[in-house]
N, C-alpha and C positions, 0 to 999 in steps of 0.2 A: 757592585762593578768589580767583575775579574781585573785584582794589584795590576798582575804582570799587561793588559792589555790600555790599563791608563798608564803604565810607565811607556809603555813604546808608545803611545800616541803622543805621551810629554817630550819623548826624547826622538821621535820625529818631529812632533815641531819645534824642538830646539836646531836640529838640525836645518831644517827649513830654512828658519831666521839666520843660523847661522851664514847661512848661503847669500841670504839676503843681503845680511851686513855686510859679506863677505865683497858685496856689488856696490854694496852703497859708500863705501869707502870712495870709488871710484868716482860711479854713474851720475849720482846727484846734484855735488856739486858743479861736474862739469856744464850740464845741461843746463842749470840756473844761473851759471858765469857765463855761456853762449845764447843765450836770450836774453840774459841782461843788458850785457855787455855791448850786445846788434844792437840793441833798441837805443842805448847811452848811446853809441858811437854815430850810428843814426839821428838822433835827435839836435848831436850836436853837428852834424852835419848839413844839413837842414840849419839851421841857423845861420854856421860859417857864411853860405850861399844865400844866405836872408836877407831881411833887413829889422831893425832891431824895433821892436814894438813894444819894449819892455814902457817908454813912455807912458804907455796907455796905459799902466795895472801901474802905475810905480807908488800910488799912494797903498797901495792894498801888498807891497812889499811888510814883510817884519823889520825888526830892526834886530840889527844894524842896518841891515840893508836897503830900509827904506831911505838915510840919510845917504847912501853910493851915490854916485854916477849914474845915471841908468847903465851908458854908455861901460865903465865898468864891470855891472854885472854883468849885462850881454857877453863882454870876452870874457869871466872867470864863468858864464852858463859853459859857454862855449867850449871851451879848452877845455874846462874838468870832465865835459861830457866827452870830449872827442879824446883826450888824451887819458881819461878815469876808463871807458869805455871799453876801451885794444888791452890798459891793466888789467879790468877783470874779466875781459875774451879770457887771455892766456894768464893769468892766472898767479901774476904776480903784484907782493902789495896789496895781497885779497879783502884783509879785513880792514885797514887803511882805506883804502880804496872804498868798500861798501858800506861802511860807515859815513863817510863822506860824499855819497850817494845819497843814501838813507838823508843826510841832510839840507842836498839840494833836492829834495824831492818831496820832504816837508817845506818847503821856501816856496817851490814851485805851487803846492798847493794849498798855501798860503792865498798865495798870491792871485791867483787863477782859477784854481778848485774848487774851495773852499767856499760854503756860502754864506753871502756877504752881511747877511742876519741868521740869526736863530733865535726860536727863544723854547724849543720844546723835545726833545731826543725826535721826537715823531719828523719836525721841522727841517732837525738835521740826519735824518733818516733821506728825507727826500732827495736829499744831493746825492744818495748812492748811486749814478745815472752814468753811464758814458758817454750820453750825448748832453748841453745843456738845456736848459729848463725854465733856467729863469731862479734856481735855489742851487745851484751847483752841479759840482759832476764832477766827484774824487774818488769813485771805482778806482780809475787803472792806475793811480797816483797809489792807492791805499794799498792796490794787488803787488805793484812794484814793489813799497815799502815790507809788507810782509816777504817779498820772495828776497831780499834783501838779507834782511834777518837773519836765515841760517849761513849765511855764509858769514857775517859778524861774527855772530856766538859757536859758527863751529869750525871755519876755515873754507879753503878752498875744492876739496879736496885732493885723493892722491895724482889725478892727472892734471897739474898744476907745475907751473916755476917755482913755486912755492915751496913746494912737496921735494920736488928734483934736487934746486939751489940748495937745500937745508938739508941733506942726503948728507955734502962732504963734507960737507963742514962740521959734522956732528951734530943739529939738532935729533931734538929726537920729534919723528912726525909724528904720533899719538899722547902728548902730553898728556897726562894720569887728570883726571878731573880732579875739583877741590869743591865738593861739594859745602859750602860749609857761610856762614852769614855771608861775607867779603861777596863771593861770589854772587850773591842776590844783590848784595850791595853792588858793584860793580856796573848789575844790567839795569838797575834801577837809575846812576849816574847816565847809562849811555842811555837810553830811552828819553832820559827830562831833558836830554840838548836840545836834538828837531822838538821834541814835545811843546820847549820854552816859545820859539817859532810859534806853533801851532795852536796851544789849547796853553797859554801862559800860568796860569793858576795850577791843569795838572801837573804843566810838568813841576814847577812850582814845587809841589806835592810831591812829588817822585825823585827831586832831587833832594828836599829834608830825609825822605827814606833813606834814599842811596849815604846820605854822608851818617845817617844813623847807624844803620846797618853796619859800612868799616867801620865807622871807631868804634861799634862792640865788640867787633871782632878783633882789632885794632888792640881794643886795649883792659878789655872784657873775657871774652875767650882768649885768647893768643893767639 
């Protein structure tokens, strides 16, 4: 193969990816925030205008929400969806809001969408649907959770108030990546919190792994 042809092809590919990356700093985060922000806002608006039905699923809420009064759970969910949806839409406090909505999504999944009982992966996968058929219906909340993760780990993008407000304060708009064991430990700890609400054993494993990795980075690697 002609090395010059290969080099030109690689340069063309790198130029293409570079231009897509430039747009990627703006568009994907904005679109994720737009879709999710509106979705959570209108979900909160529906609760605000509707009646509290949490009493019918109170026993299915994970700890500690199962010991809270249903009225408190309803109020927390309503206003966090309303305010969180708007903040997500404008990209203000994005990582914190996205993580809070991720936890809220896991709580909703545990209380409403998760299969009541499953003894095999086949039975669990049967609940990967939108319309409930007696085996759970967690497809939509799972998609929302996956869509929230880029906002938690990568931030809101440049079309956001977080970015615009950070500029005059001298904040680094693109903090350098720190690909060490501590980064993976932090990721495990962040994921452990929502998973403790839905699959406690898996969440506990993530918690242990996260603590171990952060400790290893802090005291062994330095």
